[in-house]
C-alpha positions as CSV (number, residue, x, y, z in Angstrom):
1,M,0.0,0.0,0.0
2,M,2.8,2.4,0.9
3,I,4.5,1.7,-2.4
4,C,1.3,2.4,-4.4
5,I,0.7,5.6,-2.4
6,S,4.2,6.7,-3.0
7,R,3.9,5.9,-6.7
8,F,0.7,7.9,-6.9
9,G,2.2,11.0,-5.2
10,R,5.4,10.9,-7.3
11,N,3.5,10.7,-10.6
12,L,0.9,13.3,-9.6
13,A,3.6,15.7,-8.4
14,T,5.6,15.3,-11.6
15,M,2.6,15.8,-13.9
16,Y,1.3,18.7,-11.9
17,R,4.7,20.4,-11.8
18,S,5.1,19.9,-15.6
19,G,1.9,21.8,-16.3
20,I,-0.5,18.9,-17.0
21,L,-4.0,19.8,-15.8
22,L,-5.0,18.2,-12.4
23,L,-7.9,16.3,-13.8
24,E,-5.8,14.8,-16.6
25,S,-3.0,14.0,-14.1
26,L,-5.5,12.2,-11.8
27,K,-6.8,10.2,-14.8
28,I,-3.3,9.1,-15.8
29,C,-2.3,8.4,-12.1
30,R,-5.3,6.0,-11.8
31,D,-3.7,3.7,-14.3
32,L,-0.2,4.0,-12.8
33,V,-0.8,3.2,-9.1
34,G,-0.9,-0.6,-9.4
35,N,-3.6,-1.2,-6.8
36,R,-7.3,-1.5,-7.5
37,A,-8.4,0.1,-4.3
38,I,-6.2,3.1,-4.7
39,A,-7.2,3.3,-8.4
40,L,-10.8,3.4,-7.5
41,A,-10.1,6.1,-4.9
42,V,-8.2,8.1,-7.5
43,D,-11.1,7.7,-9.9
44,Q,-13.5,9.1,-7.2
45,M,-11.0,11.9,-6.5
46,H,-11.1,12.7,-10.2
47,D,-14.9,12.8,-10.2
48,G,-14.9,15.0,-7.1
49,V,-12.3,17.4,-8.4
50,A,-14.3,17.7,-11.6
51,T,-17.3,18.9,-9.6
52,G,-15.2,21.5,-7.8
53,R,-14.3,19.7,-4.6
54,K,-10.8,19.7,-3.1
55,I,-8.4,16.7,-3.4
56,N,-8.0,16.4,0.4
57,E,-11.8,16.1,0.9
58,M,-11.9,13.3,-1.7
59,M,-8.9,11.6,-0.1
60,R,-10.6,11.8,3.3
61,E,-13.8,10.2,1.9
62,A,-11.9,7.4,0.3
63,N,-10.7,6.1,3.7
64,I,-7.6,4.6,2.1
65,F,-5.0,7.4,2.5
66,P,-3.3,7.9,5.9
67,S,-4.2,11.1,7.8
68,L,-0.6,12.3,7.5
69,I,-0.9,12.2,3.7
70,I,-4.2,14.0,3.8
71,Q,-2.7,16.7,6.0
72,M,0.2,17.2,3.6
73,V,-2.1,17.5,0.6
74,T,-4.3,19.9,2.5
75,T,-1.3,22.1,3.3
76,G,-0.1,21.9,-0.3
77,E,-3.6,22.9,-1.6
78,N,-3.9,25.8,0.9
79,T,-0.5,27.2,0.2
80,G,-0.5,26.6,-3.5
81,Q,2.4,24.3,-3.4
82,L,0.7,20.9,-4.0
83,A,3.7,19.5,-6.0
84,E,6.2,20.3,-3.2
85,S,3.8,18.8,-0.7
86,L,3.5,15.6,-2.7
87,D,7.3,15.5,-3.1
88,N,7.6,15.7,0.7
89,M,5.1,12.8,1.0
90,V,7.1,10.7,-1.5
91,N,10.3,11.5,0.4
92,Y,8.7,10.4,3.7
93,Y,7.5,7.1,2.2
94,D,10.9,6.5,0.4
95,D,12.5,6.9,3.9
96,Q,9.9,4.6,5.6
97,L,9.6,1.8,3.1
98,P,13.1,0.3,3.6
99,R,12.6,0.3,7.3
100,K,9.3,-1.5,7.0
101,V,10.7,-4.1,4.6
102,K,13.7,-4.6,6.9
103,A,11.3,-5.2,9.9
104,I,9.2,-7.7,7.9
105,F,12.3,-9.6,6.9
106,A,13.6,-9.6,10.4
107,I,10.4,-11.4,11.4
108,L,10.3,-13.7,8.4
109,E,14.0,-14.9,8.5
110,P,13.8,-16.9,11.8
111,S,10.5,-18.4,10.8
112,I,11.9,-19.5,7.4
113,V,14.9,-21.1,9.2
114,V,12.6,-23.0,11.6
115,G,10.4,-24.1,8.7
116,L,13.4,-25.4,6.8
117,I,14.7,-27.2,9.9
118,L,11.4,-28.9,10.3
119,M,11.2,-29.9,6.7
120,V,14.7,-31.3,6.6
121,G,14.1,-33.2,9.9
122,T,10.9,-34.7,8.5
123,I,12.7,-35.8,5.3
124,A,15.6,-37.3,7.3
125,L,13.3,-39.2,9.6
126,S,11.3,-40.5,6.6
127,V,14.6,-41.9,5.1
128,F,16.3,-43.2,8.3
129,L,13.3,-44.7,10.1
130,P,12.6,-47.4,7.4
131,I,16.4,-48.2,7.3
132,A,16.5,-48.6,11.1
133,Q,13.4,-50.8,11.0
134,M,14.9,-53.0,8.3
135,M,18.2,-53.3,10.2
136,S,16.4,-54.3,13.5
137,T,14.3,-57.0,11.7
138,M,17.5,-58.4,10.1
139,K,19.1,-59.1,13.5
């Protein structure tokens, strides 16, 4: 989710800064986010902005975007620096994503090791138990 929100913010900021109209930028971003729920929210944002509502209001109604992102977009809209605000959001996520991934792998690594130990142990038992039974019947 964080990656998709970051992708949305980066693309929207780039298009908005380059002079593409906001409605057209939202339409393009909908196809670029890579997540159906966020794409649906961006589609709703597009429809809301087309009727004259603010982006932050539409983000709040979508219930997908974190409150920090909504606050950053609100600040950007109120100050007229939406692209810079979106860049700050992207920079925040680019800083947080590696930390989150590292934390996930820190949890997964021991569980994978334990799973491999159990799997190798099961295979070893399935090989050696029949051999031990055959040797005991031969004596």
